C-alpha positions as a Markdown table, in Angstrom:
| # | Residue | x | y | z |
|---|---|---|---|---|
| 1 | Met | 16.1 | 12.9 | 20.6 |
| 2 | Pro | 13.9 | 10.9 | 18.0 |
| 3 | Tyr | 11.1 | 10.9 | 20.6 |
| 4 | Leu | 11.4 | 14.7 | 21.1 |
| 5 | Val | 11.3 | 15.3 | 17.4 |
| 6 | Ala | 8.3 | 13.0 | 17.1 |
| 7 | Val | 6.4 | 14.9 | 19.8 |
| 8 | Leu | 7.1 | 18.3 | 18.3 |
| 9 | Ala | 6.3 | 17.1 | 14.8 |
| 10 | Gly | 3.1 | 15.5 | 16.1 |
| 11 | Leu | 2.0 | 18.7 | 17.8 |
| 12 | Leu | 2.6 | 20.8 | 14.7 |
| 13 | Val | 1.0 | 18.3 | 12.4 |
| 14 | Gly | -1.9 | 18.0 | 14.8 |
| 15 | Ser | -2.3 | 21.8 | 14.8 |
| 16 | Phe | -2.4 | 21.8 | 11.0 |
| 17 | Leu | -4.9 | 18.9 | 11.0 |
| 18 | Asn | -7.2 | 21.1 | 13.1 |
| 19 | Val | -7.1 | 23.7 | 10.3 |
| 20 | Cys | -7.9 | 21.0 | 7.7 |
| 21 | Ile | -10.7 | 19.5 | 9.8 |
| 22 | His | -12.4 | 22.9 | 10.0 |
| 23 | Arg | -11.7 | 24.3 | 6.6 |
| 24 | Leu | -11.6 | 21.4 | 4.0 |
| 25 | Pro | -15.3 | 20.4 | 4.5 |
| 26 | Arg | -16.2 | 24.0 | 4.0 |
| 27 | Asp | -14.1 | 24.4 | 0.8 |
| 28 | Leu | -11.8 | 26.9 | 2.5 |
| 29 | Ser | -8.1 | 27.3 | 1.8 |
| 30 | Val | -5.9 | 25.8 | 4.5 |
| 31 | Val | -3.2 | 28.5 | 3.7 |
| 32 | Arg | -5.1 | 31.8 | 3.7 |
| 33 | Pro | -6.3 | 33.6 | 5.7 |
| 34 | Arg | -4.3 | 32.8 | 8.8 |
| 35 | Ser | -5.9 | 31.1 | 11.8 |
| 36 | Phe | -8.9 | 32.9 | 13.1 |
| 37 | Cys | -11.6 | 32.4 | 15.7 |
| 38 | Pro | -14.7 | 30.7 | 14.1 |
| 39 | Ala | -16.9 | 32.6 | 16.6 |
| 40 | Cys | -15.8 | 36.2 | 16.2 |
| 41 | Gly | -13.6 | 36.0 | 13.1 |
| 42 | Lys | -10.6 | 37.7 | 14.8 |
| 43 | Pro | -7.2 | 36.5 | 13.6 |
| 44 | Ile | -5.4 | 34.5 | 16.2 |
| 45 | Ala | -1.9 | 35.8 | 17.3 |
| 46 | Trp | 1.0 | 33.4 | 17.0 |
| 47 | Tyr | 1.4 | 33.3 | 20.8 |
| 48 | Asp | -2.2 | 32.1 | 21.1 |
| 49 | Asn | -1.7 | 29.5 | 18.4 |
| 50 | Ile | 1.0 | 27.3 | 20.1 |
| 51 | Pro | -0.2 | 23.7 | 20.0 |
| 52 | Leu | -1.6 | 22.5 | 23.3 |
| 53 | Leu | 0.1 | 25.1 | 25.4 |
| 54 | Ser | -2.0 | 28.0 | 24.2 |
| 55 | Tyr | -5.3 | 26.1 | 24.9 |
| 56 | Leu | -4.1 | 25.5 | 28.5 |
| 57 | Leu | -3.0 | 29.1 | 29.0 |
| 58 | Leu | -6.2 | 30.5 | 27.5 |
| 59 | Lys | -8.3 | 28.0 | 29.6 |
| 60 | Gly | -10.0 | 26.8 | 26.4 |
| 61 | Arg | -11.4 | 30.2 | 25.4 |
| 62 | Cys | -10.8 | 32.8 | 22.7 |
| 63 | Arg | -8.8 | 35.8 | 24.0 |
| 64 | Ala | -10.8 | 38.2 | 21.9 |
| 65 | Cys | -14.5 | 37.1 | 22.4 |
| 66 | Gly | -14.3 | 34.5 | 25.2 |
| 67 | Ala | -16.0 | 31.9 | 23.1 |
| 68 | Arg | -15.1 | 28.3 | 24.1 |
| 69 | Ile | -12.5 | 26.6 | 22.0 |
| 70 | Pro | -13.7 | 23.1 | 21.1 |
| 71 | Leu | -12.0 | 20.3 | 23.0 |
| 72 | Arg | -11.2 | 18.7 | 19.6 |
| 73 | Tyr | -8.3 | 21.1 | 19.1 |
| 74 | Pro | -6.1 | 19.9 | 22.0 |
| 75 | Leu | -7.3 | 16.4 | 21.5 |
| 76 | Val | -6.2 | 16.2 | 17.9 |
| 77 | Glu | -2.8 | 17.7 | 18.7 |
| 78 | Leu | -2.3 | 15.4 | 21.7 |
| 79 | Leu | -3.4 | 12.3 | 19.8 |
| 80 | Thr | -1.2 | 13.0 | 16.8 |
| 81 | Ala | 1.8 | 13.6 | 19.0 |
| 82 | Ala | 1.1 | 10.3 | 20.9 |
| 83 | Leu | 0.8 | 8.3 | 17.7 |
| 84 | Phe | 3.9 | 9.9 | 16.2 |
| 85 | Val | 5.9 | 8.9 | 19.3 |
| 86 | Leu | 4.4 | 5.4 | 19.2 |
| 87 | Ala | 5.4 | 5.0 | 15.6 |
| 88 | Val | 9.1 | 5.7 | 16.6 |
| 89 | Val | 8.7 | 3.3 | 19.5 |
| 90 | Ile | 7.6 | 0.5 | 17.1 |
| 91 | Phe | 9.9 | 1.1 | 14.2 |
| 92 | Gly | 12.6 | 3.4 | 15.4 |
| 93 | Pro | 13.7 | 6.5 | 13.4 |
| 94 | Thr | 13.1 | 4.8 | 10.1 |
| 95 | Leu | 11.0 | 5.2 | 6.9 |
| 96 | Lys | 8.5 | 2.7 | 8.2 |
| 97 | Ala | 7.9 | 5.1 | 11.2 |
| 98 | Val | 7.4 | 8.0 | 8.7 |
| 99 | Lys | 4.9 | 5.9 | 6.8 |
| 100 | Leu | 3.0 | 5.1 | 10.0 |
| 101 | Met | 3.0 | 8.8 | 10.9 |
| 102 | Leu | 1.6 | 9.7 | 7.5 |
| 103 | Leu | -1.2 | 7.1 | 7.9 |
| 104 | Ala | -1.9 | 8.3 | 11.4 |
| 105 | Ala | -2.1 | 12.0 | 10.4 |
| 106 | Ala | -4.4 | 11.4 | 7.4 |
| 107 | Thr | -6.6 | 9.0 | 9.4 |
| 108 | Ile | -7.0 | 11.4 | 12.4 |
| 109 | Gly | -8.0 | 14.2 | 10.0 |
| 110 | Leu | -10.6 | 11.9 | 8.4 |
| 111 | Ile | -11.9 | 10.6 | 11.7 |
| 112 | Phe | -12.7 | 14.0 | 13.1 |
| 113 | Ser | -13.9 | 15.5 | 9.9 |
| 114 | Asp | -16.4 | 12.7 | 9.5 |
| 115 | Leu | -17.5 | 13.0 | 13.1 |
| 116 | Glu | -18.1 | 16.7 | 12.8 |
| 117 | Glu | -19.3 | 17.3 | 9.3 |
| 118 | Arg | -20.0 | 13.8 | 7.8 |
| 119 | Ile | -17.5 | 14.7 | 5.1 |
| 120 | Leu | -14.3 | 12.9 | 4.1 |
| 121 | Pro | -12.2 | 15.5 | 2.1 |
| 122 | Asp | -10.5 | 14.4 | -1.1 |
| 123 | Glu | -7.4 | 16.1 | 0.0 |
| 124 | Leu | -7.0 | 13.6 | 2.7 |
| 125 | Thr | -8.4 | 10.5 | 1.0 |
| 126 | Leu | -7.0 | 10.8 | -2.5 |
| 127 | Gly | -3.9 | 12.6 | -1.3 |
| 128 | Gly | -3.4 | 9.9 | 1.4 |
| 129 | Ala | -3.8 | 7.2 | -1.2 |
| 130 | Ala | -1.0 | 8.8 | -3.3 |
| 131 | Ala | 1.2 | 9.0 | -0.2 |
| 132 | Gly | 0.5 | 5.4 | 0.5 |
| 133 | Leu | 1.6 | 4.3 | -3.0 |
| 134 | Ile | 4.8 | 6.4 | -2.7 |
| 135 | Met | 5.6 | 4.9 | 0.7 |
| 136 | Ala | 5.0 | 1.4 | -0.6 |
| 137 | Ala | 7.8 | 2.0 | -3.1 |
| 138 | Leu | 10.2 | 3.6 | -0.6 |
| 139 | Thr | 9.6 | 1.0 | 2.2 |
| 140 | Pro | 8.4 | -2.3 | 0.9 |
| 141 | Met | 5.8 | -4.2 | 2.9 |
| 142 | Asp | 6.9 | -7.3 | 4.8 |
| 143 | Ser | 4.1 | -9.6 | 3.7 |
| 144 | Met | 2.0 | -9.4 | 0.5 |
| 145 | Leu | -1.1 | -11.1 | -0.8 |
| 146 | Val | -0.1 | -9.8 | -4.3 |
| 147 | Leu | 2.4 | -12.7 | -4.4 |
| 148 | Phe | -0.6 | -15.0 | -5.3 |
| 149 | Val | -1.0 | -13.1 | -8.6 |
| 150 | Ala | 2.4 | -11.5 | -9.3 |
| 151 | Pro | 5.8 | -13.1 | -10.1 |
| 152 | Leu | 8.7 | -12.9 | -7.6 |
| 153 | Arg | 10.9 | -11.4 | -10.4 |
| 154 | Trp | 9.2 | -8.1 | -9.9 |
| 155 | Gly | 11.4 | -7.6 | -6.8 |
| 156 | Ala | 10.4 | -6.4 | -3.3 |
| 157 | Arg | 9.8 | -2.7 | -4.3 |
| 158 | Trp | 7.4 | -3.4 | -7.2 |
| 159 | Leu | 5.7 | -6.2 | -5.4 |
| 160 | Ser | 5.0 | -3.8 | -2.5 |
| 161 | Val | 3.6 | -1.2 | -4.9 |
| 162 | Gly | 1.5 | -4.0 | -6.4 |
| 163 | Glu | 0.2 | -4.9 | -3.0 |
| 164 | Ala | -0.7 | -1.3 | -2.3 |
| 165 | Val | -2.6 | -1.0 | -5.6 |
| 166 | Leu | -4.3 | -4.4 | -5.0 |
| 167 | Gly | -5.3 | -3.2 | -1.5 |
| 168 | Ala | -6.6 | 0.1 | -2.7 |
| 169 | Val | -8.6 | -1.3 | -5.7 |
| 170 | Val | -10.1 | -4.4 | -4.0 |
| 171 | Thr | -11.0 | -2.7 | -0.7 |
| 172 | Ala | -12.5 | 0.3 | -2.4 |
| 173 | Gly | -14.3 | -1.9 | -4.9 |
| 174 | Leu | -15.7 | -4.1 | -2.1 |
| 175 | Leu | -17.0 | -1.1 | -0.2 |
| 176 | Phe | -18.5 | 0.4 | -3.4 |
| 177 | Phe | -20.3 | -2.9 | -4.2 |
| 178 | Met | -21.7 | -3.1 | -0.6 |
| 179 | Gly | -23.0 | 0.5 | -0.8 |
| 180 | Ala | -24.6 | -0.1 | -4.2 |
| 181 | Leu | -26.2 | -3.3 | -3.0 |
| 182 | Tyr | -27.6 | -1.6 | 0.1 |
| 183 | Glu | -29.0 | 1.3 | -1.9 |
| 184 | Lys | -30.7 | -1.2 | -4.3 |
| 185 | Val | -32.3 | -3.2 | -1.5 |
| 186 | Arg | -33.1 | -0.3 | 0.9 |
| 187 | Lys | -33.8 | 2.4 | -1.7 |
| 188 | Arg | -31.6 | 4.9 | 0.1 |
| 189 | Glu | -27.9 | 5.7 | 0.1 |
| 190 | Gly | -25.9 | 3.6 | 2.5 |
| 191 | Met | -22.3 | 4.4 | 1.6 |
| 192 | Gly | -20.8 | 7.7 | 0.3 |
| 193 | Leu | -18.0 | 7.9 | -2.2 |
| 194 | Gly | -15.9 | 9.5 | 0.5 |
| 195 | Asp | -15.9 | 6.2 | 2.4 |
| 196 | Val | -14.9 | 4.4 | -0.8 |
| 197 | Lys | -12.0 | 6.8 | -1.4 |
| 198 | Met | -10.9 | 6.4 | 2.2 |
| 199 | Ala | -10.9 | 2.6 | 1.8 |
| 200 | Ala | -8.6 | 3.1 | -1.2 |
| 201 | Met | -6.3 | 5.1 | 1.0 |
| 202 | Leu | -6.1 | 2.5 | 3.7 |
| 203 | Gly | -5.5 | -0.2 | 1.1 |
| 204 | Ala | -2.6 | 1.8 | -0.3 |
| 205 | Phe | -1.0 | 2.0 | 3.2 |
| 206 | Leu | -2.0 | -1.3 | 4.8 |
| 207 | Gly | -2.1 | -3.6 | 1.8 |
| 208 | Leu | -5.1 | -5.9 | 1.0 |
| 209 | Trp | -5.0 | -8.0 | 4.2 |
| 210 | Gly | -4.6 | -5.0 | 6.5 |
| 211 | Ala | -7.3 | -3.0 | 4.8 |
| 212 | Leu | -9.7 | -5.9 | 5.0 |
| 213 | Gln | -9.1 | -6.2 | 8.7 |
| 214 | Ala | -9.6 | -2.5 | 9.1 |
| 215 | Leu | -12.9 | -2.7 | 7.2 |
| 216 | Leu | -14.1 | -5.6 | 9.4 |
| 217 | Ile | -13.1 | -3.8 | 12.7 |
| 218 | Gly | -14.7 | -0.6 | 11.5 |
| 219 | Ser | -17.9 | -2.3 | 10.4 |
| 220 | Leu | -18.3 | -4.2 | 13.7 |
| 221 | Leu | -17.5 | -1.1 | 15.8 |
| 222 | Gly | -19.8 | 1.1 | 13.7 |
| 223 | Ser | -22.7 | -1.4 | 14.0 |
| 224 | Met | -22.4 | -1.8 | 17.7 |
| 225 | Leu | -21.9 | 1.8 | 18.7 |
| 226 | Gly | -24.4 | 3.0 | 16.1 |
| 227 | Leu | -27.1 | 0.7 | 17.5 |
| 228 | Val | -26.3 | 1.8 | 21.1 |
| 229 | Tyr | -26.6 | 5.5 | 20.0 |
| 230 | Ile | -29.9 | 4.9 | 18.2 |
| 231 | Lys | -31.4 | 3.0 | 21.2 |
| 232 | Ala | -30.1 | 5.7 | 23.7 |
| 233 | Thr | -31.5 | 8.6 | 21.7 |
| 234 | Gly | -34.6 | 7.0 | 20.4 |
| 235 | Lys | -33.8 | 7.9 | 16.8 |
| 236 | Lys | -34.8 | 5.9 | 13.8 |
| 237 | Ala | -32.0 | 4.1 | 12.0 |
| 238 | Ser | -33.1 | 5.7 | 8.7 |
| 239 | Glu | -32.6 | 9.1 | 10.3 |
| 240 | Tyr | -29.1 | 8.6 | 11.6 |
| 241 | Ala | -26.1 | 9.2 | 9.3 |
| 242 | Leu | -23.4 | 6.9 | 10.6 |
| 243 | Pro | -19.9 | 8.4 | 10.4 |
| 244 | Phe | -18.6 | 5.2 | 9.0 |
| 245 | Gly | -15.3 | 6.8 | 8.0 |
| 246 | Ser | -14.6 | 7.5 | 11.7 |
| 247 | Phe | -15.0 | 3.9 | 12.6 |
| 248 | Leu | -13.0 | 2.7 | 9.6 |
| 249 | Gly | -10.2 | 5.0 | 10.7 |
| 250 | Val | -10.2 | 3.6 | 14.2 |
| 251 | Gly | -10.0 | 0.1 | 12.6 |
| 252 | Ala | -7.1 | 1.2 | 10.5 |
| 253 | Leu | -5.2 | 2.6 | 13.4 |
| 254 | Ala | -5.8 | -0.6 | 15.4 |
| 255 | Val | -4.5 | -2.7 | 12.5 |
| 256 | Ala | -1.4 | -0.6 | 12.0 |
| 257 | Tyr | -0.4 | 0.1 | 15.6 |
| 258 | Leu | -1.2 | -3.4 | 16.9 |
| 259 | Lys | 0.7 | -4.8 | 14.0 |
| 260 | Leu | -2.2 | -7.0 | 12.9 |
| 261 | Ala | -0.9 | -6.7 | 9.4 |
| 262 | Pro | 2.7 | -5.9 | 8.4 |
| 263 | Ile | 3.0 | -2.6 | 6.6 |
């Protein structure tokens, strides 16, 4: 039963994430109007808006105008459902699983938003950071670097919150410093504030050690794949806007789901 609930919740959350990915970068409400086809603007009937199933029945096309529905829609729904189930496999039906699901949902939204629009919406970064701090209080982390600077008498709950704050501040600060240094040396922007806010979110969820690992994995992955893309397309590095948030998100999911750092 927990796995079935996780699948259904993942599909529904994934469907909502698709709305966020399309609308938030465009400063549109995620509540009104109801779902519509981006190509023809026609409202989508409820029976054409069932996660995953409707895409398959419609063969990936809008019923009204026949425009192709981006593959991102079923991919986000399927990926979210899979990661929700995996969270239950790892932690069982517990608050830690819920915490991992929240991290996965926010991160998936940011990965695809950055890939498509090069925008990391505040609703997901700052909102996710707040959720990470709350979950740090509800389900204390197992291992914390904050112990080097905080007394044990704080107790597990407040030490966990301290770890989340430490992870958010240090990781975001490090990324901000790297971006400022790059801009000073290269005379062009190298890191947007969206990436800094996303780093804060990941620090709140993963703690300092986990967030630093995610930053390392994301940086290496972005550097390698970015170089391959530039070489393959013949573009100049100065003309290519690297979706660093997407790579940072992949690094965060790897850290969380491979349990490289206890959360």
